[in-house]
C-alpha positions as CSV (number, residue, x, y, z in Angstrom):
1,M,17.9,7.2,11.5
2,K,15.4,4.2,10.1
3,K,14.7,4.3,6.5
4,K,11.1,5.7,5.0
5,I,9.7,3.0,2.9
6,V,6.7,3.2,0.4
7,I,5.0,0.3,-1.5
8,V,2.5,1.2,-4.4
9,T,0.5,-1.7,-4.9
10,D,-3.0,-2.3,-6.2
11,I,-3.1,-6.1,-4.4
12,P,-5.9,-6.6,-2.1
13,F,-2.9,-8.2,0.4
14,W,-4.6,-8.9,3.3
15,R,-7.7,-10.9,1.4
16,H,-5.2,-14.2,1.7
17,I,-7.1,-15.6,-1.6
18,A,-3.6,-16.2,-3.7
19,G,0.1,-16.9,-3.4
20,H,0.8,-13.4,-4.5
21,M,-1.3,-11.9,-1.8
22,A,0.4,-13.8,0.9
23,R,3.5,-12.8,-0.3
24,L,2.8,-9.2,-0.1
25,T,1.5,-9.4,3.0
26,S,4.4,-11.2,4.3
27,L,6.5,-8.0,3.3
28,V,4.3,-5.8,4.7
29,N,4.2,-7.6,7.8
30,F,8.0,-7.7,8.4
31,L,8.7,-4.1,7.0
32,S,6.2,-2.3,9.1
33,K,7.8,-4.4,12.1
34,N,11.1,-2.6,11.0
35,F,10.8,0.5,9.2
36,P,8.0,3.3,9.3
37,L,5.8,2.1,6.2
38,T,3.3,3.6,4.5
39,V,1.2,1.6,1.4
40,I,-0.4,3.3,-1.6
41,Y,-3.1,1.0,-2.3
42,G,-4.6,1.4,-5.6
43,G,-8.2,-0.3,-5.5
44,F,-11.5,-1.0,-4.2
45,L,-11.6,-1.2,-0.1
46,H,-14.4,-2.1,1.9
47,T,-14.9,-0.1,5.1
48,S,-14.9,-2.6,7.3
49,E,-11.3,-3.9,5.2
50,K,-10.0,-0.2,5.8
51,E,-10.5,-0.8,9.8
52,T,-8.9,-4.3,9.5
53,L,-5.8,-2.2,8.1
54,V,-5.2,0.5,10.2
55,N,-4.7,-1.4,13.5
56,P,-1.6,-3.1,15.0
57,V,-1.5,-5.7,13.1
58,F,-0.3,-4.2,10.2
59,N,1.0,-1.2,11.5
60,I,1.0,0.8,8.5
61,K,0.1,4.4,7.1
62,L,-2.7,3.3,4.6
63,V,-3.3,5.6,1.6
64,T,-6.1,4.5,-0.8
65,F,-6.8,5.8,-4.2
66,N,-10.4,4.0,-5.7
67,T,-8.5,3.1,-9.2
68,P,-11.7,1.2,-10.4
69,Q,-13.7,4.7,-10.3
70,Y,-11.2,6.9,-11.5
71,G,-8.5,5.2,-13.6
72,M,-5.6,3.7,-13.9
73,A,-4.3,7.3,-15.5
74,C,-5.7,9.2,-12.2
75,F,-3.9,6.5,-10.1
76,S,-0.8,7.4,-11.7
77,N,-1.0,11.0,-11.7
78,F,-1.9,10.9,-8.0
79,I,1.3,8.0,-7.2
80,K,3.6,10.9,-8.7
81,Q,2.0,13.9,-7.1
82,Y,1.8,12.0,-3.5
83,L,5.7,11.0,-4.1
84,L,6.7,14.5,-4.9
85,K,5.3,15.9,-1.0
86,N,6.3,12.8,0.8
87,I,9.6,11.5,0.7
88,F,10.8,7.9,1.2
89,D,13.8,6.4,1.0
90,I,13.0,3.2,-0.5
91,C,10.0,2.8,-2.8
92,I,8.5,-0.8,-4.2
93,I,5.8,-1.4,-6.7
94,A,3.9,-4.8,-6.4
95,I,2.0,-4.9,-9.5
96,V,0.5,-2.0,-10.5
97,R,-1.6,-3.0,-13.4
């Protein structure tokens, strides 16, 4: 059975503006092709961007939380509650400010 993986991040990795975004995109691409992958994204997401992320290119389950609107403390609580309800074998945290 394949390991279930979750990545928690506030990096808009699909935008390819900087190196850390490109590195995370590569990781997401690799993992999503080989494992069931969930990405919890805590940041602002345009509707058009969500359509880009939820397609066969990324093959991920996307969970979003609007941290700019609700704050980091609420995002932390959201992550805690999500991880208590959903069991993963591996959790990767990528630069959550």
